[in-house]
VOKEMAR-567743 format. One line per field, with one value per residue: y, z, x of N, C-alpha, C in turn; residue number from 1. Coordinates in Angstrom, 2 decimals. Example, Ala and Ser with C-alpha at 12.3 -4.5 7.8 and 13.67 -1.06 7.14 Angstrom:
2
nY	[-5.69,-2.25];
nZ	[7.80,7.08];
nX	[13.19,12.85];
caY	[-4.50,-1.06];
caZ	[7.80,7.14];
caX	[12.30,13.67];
cY	[-3.30,0.03];
cZ	[7.80,7.87];
cX	[13.20,12.90];
nr	[1,2];
This chain:
168
nY	[13.09,9.73,7.03,3.66,2.05,-0.82,-3.21,-6.04,-9.48,-12.93,-13.98,-11.95,-9.19,-5.95,-2.97,0.47,3.08,6.27,9.60,12.56,15.26,17.02,18.64,17.83,14.83,12.23,9.65,7.10,4.31,1.46,-1.73,-5.30,-7.86,-11.20,-14.39,-17.70,-19.60,-22.17,-23.01,-23.97,-22.42,-21.46,-21.11,-19.22,-17.09,-16.54,-15.59,-13.31,-11.77,-11.75,-10.18,-7.82,-6.89,-6.45,-4.40,-2.36,-2.14,-1.27,1.16,2.67,3.53,5.96,5.13,2.81,2.06,0.03,-1.78,-2.61,-5.77,-6.82,-7.95,-10.84,-13.11,-15.53,-17.18,-18.60,-17.31,-14.76,-15.28,-16.32,-14.09,-12.34,-13.64,-12.82,-10.20,-10.13,-10.94,-8.92,-6.96,-7.66,-7.52,-4.73,-3.80,-5.40,-4.00,-1.67,0.31,2.78,1.53,1.89,1.30,1.00,0.92,-0.45,1.18,3.70,4.23,4.48,6.74,8.76,8.94,8.99,10.26,8.96,6.19,4.05,3.66,2.41,0.04,1.00,3.70,4.39,3.65,5.69,8.06,7.80,7.80,10.59,12.15,11.46,12.40,10.69,9.17,7.17,4.81,3.01,-0.38,-3.70,-3.40,-3.87,-2.67,-0.14,0.14,-0.23,2.14,3.84,3.36,4.34,7.08,7.67,7.59,9.73,11.95,11.63,10.61,12.17,14.68,17.57,16.58,14.52,16.11,17.47,15.39,14.77,16.93,19.10,22.27,23.62];
nZ	[-2.52,-2.11,-1.36,-1.48,-0.03,-0.55,0.90,-0.09,0.98,1.63,4.09,5.64,4.56,4.41,4.64,3.96,4.18,2.86,2.98,1.02,-0.17,-1.92,0.12,2.61,4.59,5.76,7.89,7.11,7.57,8.48,8.59,8.59,6.32,7.14,6.24,6.68,8.61,7.35,5.52,2.12,-0.68,-2.79,-1.34,0.66,-1.05,-2.20,0.17,0.59,-1.74,-1.33,1.10,0.30,-1.48,0.25,1.78,-0.22,-0.90,1.48,2.30,-0.09,-2.03,-4.36,-6.11,-6.17,-4.58,-4.97,-3.48,-5.18,-6.11,-4.57,-4.90,-3.24,-1.23,-1.32,-4.02,-4.17,-2.31,-3.32,-5.38,-4.41,-2.99,-5.18,-6.16,-4.26,-4.45,-7.01,-6.66,-5.25,-7.00,-8.99,-7.58,-7.15,-9.81,-10.70,-9.57,-10.71,-10.11,-10.65,-10.76,-9.31,-9.26,-7.13,-6.61,-3.72,-2.64,-3.73,-2.47,0.08,-0.09,-0.87,1.38,3.81,2.85,1.96,0.17,1.36,3.89,7.04,8.40,10.92,10.66,8.51,9.53,11.69,10.29,8.87,11.05,11.84,9.62,9.28,11.59,13.99,17.36,17.63,15.68,12.91,13.62,12.84,11.44,8.72,8.25,8.45,6.32,4.16,4.53,3.90,1.19,0.09,0.91,-0.46,-3.08,-3.11,-2.68,-4.68,-6.97,-7.65,-6.92,-6.72,-7.65,-9.50,-11.45,-12.26,-13.24,-15.41,-17.05,-16.53,-15.09,-11.75];
nX	[-8.77,-9.30,-7.28,-6.45,-3.91,-1.67,0.21,1.42,1.59,1.82,1.38,0.61,-1.24,-0.78,-2.93,-3.91,-6.18,-6.37,-7.17,-6.62,-4.57,-1.96,-1.08,-2.08,-2.72,-4.87,-6.00,-8.27,-8.85,-6.94,-5.09,-4.74,-4.80,-5.11,-4.53,-5.69,-3.40,-1.34,-3.19,-3.90,-2.01,-3.63,-6.14,-5.39,-4.69,-7.24,-8.49,-6.99,-7.68,-10.52,-10.45,-9.34,-11.33,-13.39,-12.41,-12.29,-15.06,-16.01,-14.69,-14.63,-12.49,-10.99,-8.74,-5.92,-2.88,-0.17,2.46,5.40,7.09,10.14,13.34,14.21,16.29,15.45,14.02,11.55,10.04,9.68,8.24,5.80,5.12,4.64,2.31,0.52,0.42,-0.55,-3.36,-4.23,-3.97,-5.72,-8.19,-8.40,-8.51,-10.72,-12.76,-12.96,-11.04,-8.33,-5.21,-2.18,1.32,4.15,7.65,9.25,11.37,10.76,8.32,9.38,11.17,9.34,7.85,9.61,11.87,14.21,15.22,16.17,15.01,14.16,11.93,10.89,11.52,9.67,7.25,7.14,7.16,4.81,3.07,3.59,2.92,0.24,-0.82,-1.11,-1.29,0.54,2.52,1.00,0.01,0.15,3.54,3.03,0.57,1.31,2.96,0.99,-0.28,1.87,2.07,-0.26,0.15,2.27,1.31,-0.58,1.11,3.07,1.92,-0.25,0.40,2.59,5.07,4.29,3.32,5.76,7.06,5.51,6.08,4.79,4.36,3.93];
caY	[11.87,8.55,5.99,2.39,1.42,-2.28,-3.91,-7.34,-10.51,-14.23,-14.26,-10.66,-8.15,-4.54,-1.91,1.66,3.99,7.61,10.75,13.79,15.97,17.28,19.45,17.09,13.49,11.77,8.26,6.56,3.09,0.66,-2.88,-6.40,-9.15,-12.40,-15.65,-18.79,-20.14,-23.64,-23.16,-24.05,-21.14,-21.05,-20.65,-17.91,-16.00,-16.22,-14.81,-12.02,-11.29,-11.33,-9.17,-6.49,-6.58,-5.96,-2.98,-1.52,-1.97,-0.54,2.42,3.34,4.57,6.25,4.47,1.80,2.03,-1.27,-2.01,-3.78,-6.93,-6.51,-9.27,-11.55,-14.16,-16.78,-16.97,-19.12,-16.30,-13.64,-15.81,-16.18,-12.54,-12.02,-14.10,-12.12,-8.94,-10.27,-11.01,-7.50,-5.96,-8.17,-6.97,-3.31,-3.79,-5.90,-2.94,-0.51,1.31,3.04,0.86,2.43,0.40,1.75,0.12,-0.25,2.21,4.88,4.56,4.91,7.87,9.71,9.19,9.34,11.08,8.07,4.81,2.94,3.88,1.18,-0.13,1.88,5.03,4.40,3.80,7.02,9.17,7.65,8.42,12.03,12.58,11.22,13.03,9.70,8.99,6.09,4.32,1.98,-1.65,-4.07,-2.52,-4.24,-1.79,1.27,0.05,-0.03,3.65,4.54,3.19,5.38,8.32,7.90,7.88,11.09,12.89,11.59,10.18,13.23,15.92,18.48,15.43,13.99,17.26,17.65,14.16,14.80,18.03,20.41,23.06,24.00];
caZ	[-3.06,-1.21,-1.85,-0.86,-0.25,-0.25,1.12,-0.23,1.58,1.74,5.44,6.10,3.52,5.06,3.84,4.53,3.24,3.32,2.27,1.08,-1.40,-1.82,1.16,3.89,4.50,6.94,7.90,7.18,8.26,8.25,9.14,8.02,6.08,7.48,5.76,7.61,8.66,6.92,4.39,0.78,-1.22,-3.47,-0.38,1.13,-2.14,-2.34,1.35,0.35,-2.76,-0.70,2.06,-0.52,-1.94,1.38,2.10,-1.25,-0.76,2.75,2.19,-1.48,-2.51,-5.83,-6.60,-5.28,-4.75,-4.56,-3.38,-6.08,-5.71,-4.60,-4.92,-1.99,-1.26,-1.74,-5.21,-3.88,-1.56,-4.21,-6.38,-3.55,-2.79,-6.52,-6.25,-3.30,-5.21,-8.29,-6.42,-4.85,-8.22,-9.57,-6.81,-7.46,-11.24,-10.76,-8.88,-11.61,-9.60,-11.19,-9.87,-9.54,-8.47,-6.73,-5.97,-2.28,-2.47,-4.19,-1.38,1.37,-0.59,-0.85,2.81,4.65,2.07,1.61,-0.41,2.20,5.33,7.88,8.69,12.05,10.13,7.66,10.55,12.49,9.40,8.63,12.25,11.93,8.45,9.47,12.99,14.87,18.56,17.42,14.25,12.74,14.01,12.64,10.38,7.33,8.07,8.12,5.03,3.40,4.59,3.30,-0.18,-0.26,0.99,-1.65,-4.35,-2.90,-2.71,-5.99,-8.14,-8.14,-6.38,-7.62,-8.19,-10.76,-12.39,-12.71,-14.12,-16.63,-17.71,-16.32,-13.95,-10.68];
caX	[-8.71,-9.09,-6.30,-6.24,-2.51,-1.51,1.47,1.09,2.21,1.05,0.85,-0.04,-1.30,-1.31,-3.59,-4.11,-7.03,-5.85,-7.73,-5.56,-3.92,-0.48,-0.93,-2.50,-3.26,-5.59,-6.27,-9.55,-8.67,-5.79,-5.13,-3.98,-5.67,-4.31,-5.20,-5.41,-2.12,-1.45,-4.09,-3.16,-1.67,-4.80,-7.09,-4.79,-4.88,-8.67,-8.79,-6.43,-8.58,-11.84,-10.13,-9.10,-12.57,-14.11,-11.98,-12.74,-16.40,-16.33,-14.10,-14.96,-11.34,-10.88,-7.64,-5.31,-1.52,0.31,4.03,5.97,7.83,11.44,14.08,14.60,17.29,14.73,13.18,10.20,9.33,9.47,7.11,4.57,4.78,4.02,0.90,-0.37,0.37,-1.43,-4.80,-4.67,-4.15,-6.96,-9.45,-8.78,-9.03,-12.02,-13.66,-12.81,-10.04,-7.09,-4.19,-0.68,2.42,5.30,8.69,9.34,12.33,10.03,7.31,10.14,11.64,8.33,7.33,10.74,12.93,15.34,14.78,16.75,14.59,13.83,10.45,10.64,11.47,8.49,6.08,7.34,6.90,3.42,2.49,3.58,2.18,-1.31,-1.07,-1.58,-0.54,1.56,2.62,0.00,0.50,1.60,4.23,2.42,-0.51,1.99,3.44,-0.05,-0.62,2.82,1.84,-1.38,0.61,3.17,0.40,-1.01,2.26,3.80,1.05,-1.19,0.92,3.63,6.01,3.63,3.08,7.00,7.23,4.63,6.57,3.91,4.76,2.92];
cY	[10.83,7.44,4.95,2.02,0.04,-2.49,-5.43,-8.42,-11.78,-14.43,-13.09,-9.48,-6.81,-3.62,-0.67,2.51,5.29,8.64,11.95,14.36,16.26,18.11,18.74,15.76,13.10,10.39,7.94,5.30,2.28,-0.70,-3.98,-7.36,-10.37,-13.77,-16.62,-19.35,-21.78,-23.93,-23.24,-22.72,-20.67,-20.45,-19.35,-16.98,-15.64,-15.28,-13.43,-11.22,-10.72,-10.16,-7.83,-6.01,-5.90,-4.56,-1.97,-1.21,-1.14,0.85,3.32,4.10,4.93,5.52,3.59,2.03,0.67,-1.32,-3.03,-4.77,-6.48,-7.94,-9.58,-12.64,-15.42,-16.58,-17.39,-17.97,-15.12,-14.05,-15.79,-14.82,-12.03,-12.36,-13.35,-10.69,-8.93,-10.28,-9.74,-6.60,-6.27,-7.54,-5.61,-3.19,-4.18,-4.90,-1.60,0.64,1.55,2.30,1.33,1.43,1.17,0.84,0.43,1.02,3.62,5.23,5.18,6.40,9.10,10.02,9.58,10.28,10.29,6.71,3.73,3.08,2.43,1.20,0.82,3.35,5.32,4.61,5.15,8.06,8.94,8.19,9.97,12.56,12.61,11.79,11.86,9.78,8.04,5.61,3.19,0.55,-2.69,-3.30,-2.72,-3.12,-0.32,1.20,0.26,1.53,4.31,4.48,4.32,6.85,8.73,8.29,9.41,12.15,12.82,11.23,11.29,14.63,16.66,17.52,14.88,14.88,17.39,16.48,14.09,15.97,19.29,21.14,23.57,25.17];
cZ	[-2.11,-1.89,-0.93,-0.91,0.34,-0.11,1.09,0.58,1.80,3.12,6.18,4.94,4.17,4.17,4.72,3.64,3.75,2.40,2.21,-0.30,-1.15,-0.62,2.59,3.46,5.83,6.84,7.80,7.96,7.72,8.96,8.41,7.58,6.25,7.01,6.66,7.46,8.12,5.81,3.05,0.13,-2.05,-2.51,0.24,0.20,-2.21,-1.05,1.17,-0.60,-2.12,0.26,1.38,-0.96,-0.90,1.85,1.04,-1.15,0.46,2.63,0.85,-2.02,-4.11,-6.65,-5.62,-5.52,-4.24,-4.57,-4.40,-5.42,-5.64,-4.36,-3.45,-2.28,-1.70,-2.86,-4.96,-3.16,-2.33,-5.13,-5.63,-3.29,-4.01,-6.77,-5.40,-3.90,-6.30,-7.90,-5.88,-5.98,-8.89,-8.97,-7.24,-8.92,-11.55,-10.34,-9.73,-11.19,-10.51,-10.25,-10.24,-8.71,-8.44,-6.20,-4.55,-2.04,-2.91,-2.94,-0.22,1.03,-0.40,0.61,3.75,4.11,1.71,1.18,0.41,3.77,5.84,8.05,9.96,11.58,9.37,8.73,11.30,11.56,9.00,9.75,12.22,10.74,8.72,10.90,13.96,16.13,18.48,16.14,14.23,12.97,13.29,11.62,9.03,7.18,7.82,6.84,4.01,3.25,3.81,1.62,-0.74,-0.13,-0.22,-2.89,-4.18,-3.10,-3.92,-7.11,-8.55,-7.66,-7.32,-8.25,-9.50,-11.81,-13.09,-13.68,-15.35,-17.53,-17.65,-15.14,-13.00,-10.12];
cX	[-8.61,-8.37,-6.34,-4.78,-2.42,-0.06,1.30,2.04,1.24,0.51,0.23,-0.08,-1.85,-1.89,-3.75,-5.14,-6.75,-6.61,-6.72,-5.41,-2.49,-0.07,-1.19,-2.96,-3.92,-6.08,-7.73,-9.56,-7.44,-5.91,-4.31,-5.07,-4.68,-5.02,-4.82,-4.21,-2.39,-2.38,-3.42,-3.04,-2.99,-5.87,-6.62,-4.96,-6.25,-9.02,-8.13,-7.34,-9.88,-11.59,-10.02,-10.37,-13.34,-13.77,-12.39,-14.20,-16.87,-15.79,-14.25,-13.67,-11.52,-9.85,-6.99,-3.66,-0.93,1.83,4.40,6.81,9.33,12.26,14.49,15.62,16.65,13.72,11.80,9.47,8.87,8.26,5.93,4.12,4.13,2.61,0.04,-0.63,-0.71,-2.90,-5.25,-4.89,-5.51,-8.30,-9.58,-9.22,-10.47,-13.27,-13.61,-11.80,-8.86,-6.15,-2.81,0.17,3.62,6.42,8.95,10.41,11.60,9.07,8.24,10.63,10.46,7.76,8.39,11.72,14.18,14.64,15.38,16.23,14.10,12.39,10.11,10.42,10.16,7.25,6.01,6.83,5.36,2.56,2.35,2.84,0.62,-1.74,-1.65,-0.74,0.59,1.56,1.50,0.64,-0.34,2.24,3.68,1.27,0.11,2.56,2.29,-0.40,0.43,2.64,0.81,-0.71,1.44,2.48,-0.10,0.07,2.97,3.11,0.18,-0.58,1.95,4.68,5.62,3.58,4.73,7.39,6.67,5.09,5.71,4.54,3.61,3.26];
nr	[1,2,3,4,5,6,7,8,9,10,11,12,13,14,15,16,17,18,19,20,21,22,23,24,25,26,27,28,29,30,31,32,33,34,35,36,37,38,39,40,41,42,43,44,45,46,47,48,49,50,51,52,53,54,55,56,57,58,59,60,61,62,63,64,65,66,67,68,69,70,71,72,73,74,75,76,77,78,79,80,81,82,83,84,85,86,87,88,89,90,91,92,93,94,95,96,97,98,99,100,101,102,103,104,105,106,107,108,109,110,111,112,113,114,115,116,117,118,119,120,121,122,123,124,125,126,127,128,129,130,131,132,133,134,135,136,137,138,139,140,141,142,143,144,145,146,147,148,149,150,151,152,153,154,155,156,157,158,159,160,161,162,163,164,165,166,167,168];
């Protein structure tokens, strides 16, 4: 299964395309979509949308895993993050992909083993799981990879079967 993982943000939207199943994962590509600094919010959102579409068209994922919004001290920041997330969801749905959403703590737990993992811990585990020489940079790209890995391990693997009441 090929999964596009998205770590949404209005300044940097991280992505990772990962192939795998419940036994192994491998990196196809990862990176960051960076809208122009100082551009109006609508223009930045359009750039994120177009960037996600370009990754979908290039990498041909079967589905997309998107990190959910988490509460921040500044409500305005949370709303802007939600907008970035919305255009990523729209891009995936518009291309006919199954779109799964995961809370940040669930992604961290699936990849690191604890929902309170740091960005460095997530990057290190993504590096190890994907067999890379170093963690993907910047951390937004590692977080996109982590979202994809989370879906592969929990959305389609043994944990998903257990959640659905099936045994493996």
